[in-house]
N, C-alpha and C positions, 0 to 999 in steps of 0.2 A: 257470744265470743267469734270470731271471724279468722280464717285463713287468708293470709296476704303471700302471692309469689311476685319473685323478681323476674320482670320481664324486660332484662338487658338488652337482648339483642332486638325489642321491635319499640324500643321507647321513641325513635323518629321516624315510624313506618308510616308512610302516609295511608297505606289500608288500615291501618289499625285506626286512624282518626277516624276515616272513613265509617269504621262500623259504630264506634264511637257515636259519630252523628246520627248515623241509622239509628241507634238503639235510644239516642235522647230523644228523637222524633217520636218516638212511643211512649216513654215514659219523662217527660223535662227533667225532671231532679228524683233522687233515688231518697231514701230514706236517709236522714242526716245522721244518725247513731249510727246507720250501719256502713254507709258509703261516700266517698268525698262526689261534689257536685261533678258533672261533667264537663263543663267548662273549665273549672280548676284543672279538674284531673287532665284534659287536654293539654294545657298551660304546664303543668307538671311533667307531661310526657315530652313535649319540645325539649324542656329543661334536662329532662335526662334524671328526674329523682323523683317518679311517681311509683305507687305499687300498687298493681291491680289485684280487686276482690277476686277471688276464685272463681264465681260463677260465672264474672264477664271473661277472665282468663279462658274458661272452659270453649265459652261463644267463642273468643277470638281465636283458638287452637284447633277446633273444628271447620270454621270459614277459612283462615290461613292454611290448612291442611288440604280443603278441597281446593282452594284457588290452586295451591303447588302442582298435584296432584293434574289439575286442567291442566297448566304449562307445561309439565313434563309429555300429558299425552300428546298434546301439539307438537311437542319438540323432536317426540321420539315415533309417531306415527310414518311420518314421510321417509325417514331414515330404514324404516323396516320394508316401505314399500319399495326402495330404493335397490334394495337386497334383495329384495325377491324379483326384480326386474334382474339384476346382474346375474342374479343364478340361473335366468333364463337365457344367458347370453347377451344381454348388453352390456356394452362395455361403458357407456355413460358418457359423457361430454369431455372432450379431450383437452379442454383448458379447466378441467375442474380440479378437485383435490383428490391424487388417487396415492392408495397404499402399494408398494412392491413388495416382493419377497426374495427371498434367497437369492434367485435368479439374478437380480441388480446388484444388492447391497452386500451380497455376500453371506458365510455361514457366522461372520463375526457378529451381524447385527443384533441386539438385546431383543428385540421383538421384531425384526423384519420391517422398521419403519426406517426412515432417511432423515436426520435433522438438519443435515447440509449437505448442497451439491456444490462442488468446488472443481470448475471448466477451464481445465487447465493444469499440468502436472511438471511444471518449469520450477524454478526457485521458488519463487511466492505460491505456486498451489500446492506443491509438494510440502513447504513447512505450514503454510496453513493447515493442511489435513493433517499431518502430524499433530500439531498444537492442539488442534479442536478434539481428533481423537484420542489424545492423552488426558481429556477432561471428561472423556466417556461419550460424546456423541457418536452419533452413527455419521459417518461422512464416506460419499459417495465421490470418487475423483474421475474424472471423463477426460482421458486425452488423447490428442489425433495419434500422436505415435510413441509406444512406451521402447521404443531401442533407443540406444543412449544419441544423443543430440550431438553434433557436430558444428559447432560455431565459432565465431572468431571475437564475438563479444561476449561478456558476462565471465570474465575468466579473472578478476582483481576483487577482492574481498578487502576493503578498507576494516582499519581496527574496529571502525564504529559498529561496522556490520559482523566482524569478529562478535562483540561483545553481544548483540543480540542474538547471534547464534546459539551461545552460552547462556543467554536468558530464556529463550524458548526448549533448552536441550538439545539443541543438535550440534554441538561442537565436534562430535567425533564424525560427522560428514568430511569434516577436510583431512581424516585421516585415512591411509593406504591409499590416497590416492596420488602419490609423489608431489603433494603440497607444497609449495616455497614459500617461505616467511619473507616477508617483506617490511621494512624495516624506515622506509621513507624513498625522497625521489632526489635524482641528479637533473638538474636543468645545463643544459648546452646553449649557446646562443655566441656566435662569431668567433669560434675558437677558444672561447672562455666556458668556465664549468663551474658548478656549486652544488653543493649537498645541502637537501635541508630532511631533518629525522621528523619523525613522529614524537611528539611528547608523551612517551610512555613511561615515563619513572615512576608515576603513581600505579603503575597497573602491575599484576603479574607478570611473570616473564614469561608466559604463555602467550599473552597479548600480542598481536601485531596484525598487520595485514596478512594476506594469505592470497599467493596465485595459482591457478591449477587450469587443467583442461576442463570448461564449461560440461562438457558431457559426463565426465567421472562425477562429478561436485553433483550434477543435478539425478544419476542415477544411485548415488550413497541417500539423496535426502527422498529418492521414492521407495528406496528398500526401507528406509526408517520409518516412512510413513506405512508402509504396507506392512510391518510386522506388527503393526495394532490390530487386532481382532476384530475391531469396529471400525476400519478402514479400508475400504475396498477400491482399488484402482482396475478401471475399464478402460479398453481402448474403443475409441470411437470418436465421431465427428460430431460435435453439436451443430445444428444446423439452426436452431431459432428456439428465442424462451419463447414458454408457456405462460399465456399472461390471460387474467381473469378482471374484468373492471379495473386496470390499471394495477393490478397486484401479480408479480411474477410467481406461478406456481411450480415452476423446474424447467425442464428443459427437453426438447425435442433429440435425438442423435441416431446417427448412423454408425453400427457399429462395423468392426473391419470386414466383416461377413457380409455386408451391404443390407442386415436386418436393421429396419427402423424400430426403434425403441423412444417411451417418454417414461421420464424418472420424475418422481415430485419431491418435494421436499420445502419447511418453511421459508428456507434462507438458499439462494443459491448466489455463490461468489464465483465473478468474471474473472478470470486472472489468465489468459490466455495468450498475453504477449503482447509483443507491438505491432504485429499483425493484425491483433484482435478483429473478428468478424462482426460481433457484438456489441463492441461498445455505444456504438449509434443508438444502442437501444437505453441507453443507460446515462450517457452525458450525451454534450456538445463538443465535439472533437474539432481541436484546432491546430492540427498536425503540420507542426514545418520539418523539412528535409535540407538544413544549410550545407548538409556535407556527407562527404561517404566517407567509409574508412576501407582500405585496401590491404588485407589482411595477408601477411606469410608467416612461415617459422622458420626459424635461424637455428640449425643444428650443430650441437657440439663448439657453441658460441661463449669465451668467457665476457661479461657485461664490465666495462671498467668500474663502476660501483657495484659488488657482489650483494643480493637482497634487496637493492634498489630499484625503481619504477625509472625509467630515463625519460625525459622529454627533450627534445632537440626544439628549438623558436626557428624552424628552418621558412623557407619561403617556398610557396604563398601560406604554408599552416601548419601547425607541429607535427612531429613525428612520436610516438610511443615505442618503447622496448621494456618488456617484463618478462620474468621466468617464468613458465608456465610446467615447466617440470623440471629434473636435474639435468637434462642435458638439451634442453627445448627453451628458446626465447622466442616469445610473440612481437613481432611486429606491425605495428599499425600504421599508415598512414594515411594521413588527413587529406582527402580531393574535394577542397570546396564547390560549392554548387550543383546543380542537379544533374551535369553532364559528365560521364567518365568517359575517358581514354578506352579505347577497344580491346578488351582481352584477347577476343578471338584473333584477330588480325595482328596480332604483336605492339599494336599502336601502346599498351597498359606498363608492358615488359621495356619498352624504349622510354617509356615517360620516367618508369622508375631509373633506370640506367642510366639517363643522361640530367635528369633534373634532381631527383631525391639522394642517390647514391652520391654525389659530390659532398652533400653538406651532412655528411655522417661523419661521427669521430671514426677515423684509421681503424680503431680497434675491430669495427663492426661491417667495414667494407668490403670486404670478401665475402666474409658470412651473407651478407645481404646479397650480393651478386649471386652467389651458389642458389638462393633460395628461388632466387628469380629463375635461373634456366631450369632447376625442377620443374618449373610450369605450376606451380601449387598456389597460384596466386587466385585470391578469394575478395569479395566485395559483400560491404553491409552498408543501407542506408543509415544514418547517424539523425534519429527523429526526435523532436522536439516536441512535447504539448503538456501545459498545463494544465493542474488537475481543475474540471470545472464539471461535477457530478450532477444530476438531475436525480435529485431523493426519490426513489423507484420502492413502494413496498415488495419488500420479498426478495430483494437483488442488490448486490454490491458491488462495483469493482475494487479492483487489487494490480498491484503491479503495471508492469508496461502497458496492459493494456487501460489503465486508468491515467496513470501519470510517467511523462518522460523526460528527461534532458540530454543534453548532449553527454558522450560518454566518456570525453576526454579527462574525467576527472575520477571514472568509474564509482561512481555514487549510487547506479541503480538498482545494486542488491543490498546495499546497506538503506536506502529508503524501503524499500518493499518491506524486510525483514523487522525494521523500525516499526511500519506502519501492522504487520501482523502482531506486533507486541502489543501497540495500541489497542488494534480491535480485541484481541485474547482478554485484555483487563476488560474493557466494557461487557464483554459476553460471560463473562466468568461466572458475576451474582447471577445470571438469567437460568432457569430450571426450565422453561417453555420457550421456544422461539414461533409460536403459533399464531400470537397477534402479529400480524405484518403491519398494520399502521402505525401499531404503538412501538413496535421493534423499528421501524424506519424514522420514526421522530425521533427514540432515544441515539441512534446512528448518527444523526446528524452531526453529534459531537465530535465523532470519529475524525469529520471533515477539520474540526479546527484543533482536535487535540495532537493530529499528528503534523500540524503546520511547522512547529519550529525545527526539528530535523529536515523535514522534505524540503520546506521553504530555502533551508541553508544552503543545503546541497545543490540544489534546483538551479539558484540563483549564481552560486560560485559557480557552478559548471559552464554555465550560459556567458557569465561575466566574462572568465578566464579565457575560454575559447575566442573572445571577440578579441580579448587585449593580446593573445599569444598569435593571431592571425597577422602576417607580413599585410602593410599598408602604405599606399603611396604619399598621404597626408602625413605630414613631419610633425603633428600632434599626436597623431597615434604611435606612430613610430618614436617618438620621447616617453609615450606611456607603457609600451612595451618593454626600452630599458630601463626605464625605474623600478616597472616589477621585477624583473629579473635582478635587480640590483639590489631592492629591499629586500628581498629575501637572501640574497648574498650577504645581508646585515647578520645575521646570525641571531641568536636571543629571541626575543618577542617577536621580533621583525619577520620570523621564519615560522616559530613553533605556533605561533598564533593564527597564522593564513592554514597551515598544514593541519592545525587542530578542526578547523573548520571545515576542509575539504576532507578529512577521514571520519567526519560523523561524530568526533570525542566532543567538540564544542557546539552543539544546536542553537547557537543563539545568534538571530539574525541582524541583531544591535552590530554584534562583533564584526559580523562579516562587512555591513555598510562601514563602520568605523575604519578596519583595515583598508578597502576599498579607496576610500577616499584619502585615507592617508597614502598610499601610494601616489596618488594623483597630487595630493599636495609635494609629497617628496620628490616628484617630478618638474613639478615647479620651482622648488629650493634648486634643484640641480641647473635649470633654467638660468636663474636667475644670479648665479654666483658664476666667476667674482662679480660680477657687472653686469647689473640688467641693460638691456637696449629694447627701443622698441617692438624691433622685431622678437625678439625674446618674449616679452612683455606679451604678445598678440599670440604667438605659440603656447605661452601658460595659461593663458584665457581658455585658448580653442582646448586644451588638453582638459582643461576642466570640465568645460561644455562635450565635451566628446566623453567622458567618464561618465557624467552623468547620462548622455544619451544612451551610455550602456547599460546601464544597472538599474534606472529609474523604470524604464519601462519593461523589464524582466519581473520588476517588484510589484508593479502594478497588476501584473498577471498573474503572479500568485496570491495577490491580495491584501494592500497594506493591513487593513485593522486584522485581520487574521495572521498577519505575519509579525506585526510587531505588539498589538494589542490583542491576544485570544482572549482575556480574560473579559474583555467587554463585549464579546459574542453571546448571547441568549444561549444557544446550544453549547458552550463552554460547562453550565450547570445542568446541562440533562441529566438524569437521576433514571435507574431503571424502572420499567414499568411497576405499579404496586402490586405487590403479591409474587413478584416474580423472583425474587430473592431466593438465595439456598440457602 
């Protein structure tokens, strides 16, 4: 009688087959009444249904054990040698993997290691740090300046962005900062006005847009992130990414005291804003600056439509008003082109008083002049940059460092928060981020999954800005008027575009349908009551102009990813094998 063992873990082992081959060369066949012939046994092993005799199994165990021991010896010996060298003062290669202790990641770290480095603690960086920290990951956030920011943009959060705040558990960050509810927009053109509201009927009463001081909002986000024991915020300027054979291993940064430090982690997320110095390492940036915003704060001023953003279709380009506190209204005057009137010598004040002020509603005129006289005029370039990543193992771009659109529609924070929600869902199943190559391939799906929301908001922002700017072209004048009249129709004609603008309807096809519906509506206005050759010609140029506005933006966003994301192979990427929690 013979005892047999079930070697399930070795059924398809090449090493086992080599051992059996070696044994067969010594004894071609074994006793037929004791064992199977070697060739039949090898065949059954490949099929996964063989049983090994005890003496054969013992031989396998001895040889396999010796082989594994040899492998472990070769693997561990260099590590032991490196550890001895390090104890003698050798710091090692600056581009290698290195673990830092509490002096970098803080007392909250579970084991002193950092899972993710986040460069930048603006809206995107703070929200990402909190989201990942809440999952138990050790996060190091490095921010150039941790004092409260003072900016003139990033002050309007659309309802779609607020819903993402709720999803990420950050909705309380708009509390206790005197944030104002925003329920829609009011449009003004040539002495006429119309109001369009967000389609919020299907949502809870709390859901709406929010407007606030950007700095107050960011400080609340930072406080929320820092409240987690495994998230450390450190003030410092990242000077470069540490790379090793094309893989980002961490960052080199300078603290506020001038000390040069290095931090290493399996994943580094760069979200250091629109002025990022690191994006060129991770993408091919194509930054355009179509205009500048000139910002003022109007005090103790009542808007014509409370709790609404106001858009004046002025000449040469739009002017925005929205509340940022219970006593303050932000005014943003768009000035097209690269060159601005000088603030220092009074050219800007003269431009605002003589060109802009006469086009404002009477209710806002005096407060606007007073804001100019206080001398608090500030400027900001309006940048546009499509997402064009170069997938890099160990690193990822987020926020305005990655993707920008004209801020006319206030969609930047909504896109950033939506991106974080997508990334969070992708990273949740992963326990270990150390396999940079596998993680990079897996996260290629991020660039596809983010497209519905990002491309809808990006395309609409670029298209609306071009439509809302004044033009000497008769066809474009008609397009601008058609857009105003189309939104004034109410019903689906206003709720549809506003749902797209607010991030409540992230469907690119709906955007294209509404955009060309506006163009066709404009042609219809031209042809009624009686068409003429001139009107037909203007109508044809209107349709052509509409196509020339939106199609290049769609091309930059990526037609396939925008409209057919399911056809992109990366759409179906699954977490690396063995990394599911």
